[in-house]
C-alpha positions in Angstrom: -18.9 14.5 -27.8 -17.5 14.4 -24.1 -15.7 17.4 -23.0 -13.6 17.6 -19.9 -14.3 20.4 -17.4 -12.5 19.3 -14.3 -9.8 17.1 -13.0 -8.5 15.9 -9.7 -5.2 13.9 -8.5 -5.6 11.5 -5.7 -2.3 10.6 -3.7 -2.8 7.4 -1.5 0.2 8.2 1.1 1.1 5.8 3.8 0.8 7.4 7.3 1.5 6.0 10.6 -1.8 6.0 12.6 -1.3 6.2 16.8 -0.2 2.8 17.0 2.7 3.4 14.5 1.0 0.7 12.0 0.9 2.2 8.3 -2.6 3.6 7.5 -3.3 4.6 3.7 -5.1 8.0 3.5 -6.1 10.0 0.4 -4.6 13.3 -0.5 -6.6 15.2 -3.1 -5.2 17.7 -5.4 -8.2 19.8 -6.7 -8.7 21.4 -10.0 -5.6 20.5 -11.7 -5.4 20.9 -15.5 -7.3 18.9 -17.7 -4.7 18.2 -20.3 -2.0 16.9 -17.5 0.4 14.6 -19.0 1.9 11.5 -17.8 5.2 13.1 -17.5 3.7 16.0 -15.7 2.2 14.0 -13.1 5.2 12.0 -12.7 6.8 15.4 -12.0 4.4 16.5 -9.7 4.2 13.1 -7.5 8.0 13.3 -7.4 7.6 16.8 -6.1 5.2 16.2 -3.5 7.2 13.3 -2.4 10.0 15.4 -1.2 7.6 17.8 0.5 5.9 15.3 2.9 7.4 12.6 5.5 5.3 9.9 4.4 5.7 7.6 1.2 3.2 7.8 -1.7 2.0 4.5 -2.6 -0.2 5.3 -5.5 -1.8 8.0 -7.4 -4.8 8.3 -9.7 -5.9 11.1 -12.1 -9.7 11.6 -12.0 -11.2 13.5 -14.9 -14.9 14.5 -15.1 -16.8 15.4 -18.2 -19.7 16.1 -19.7 -21.5 15.6 -23.0 -21.5 18.7 -25.0 
């Protein structure tokens, strides 16, 4: 049986580089709840978007597990 023990959210953010060209960078939110729902993740992305000046282009939930 697989047992989840850790989850991270990776947000891809479009940030301007030195030349003003958009560059995709990753922002990782570590150790989020392993039982995060899709609705909660959507709310988190929307809230994070209001705090930063750059658009979020994608988000990924990465879950880590081990065999118990």
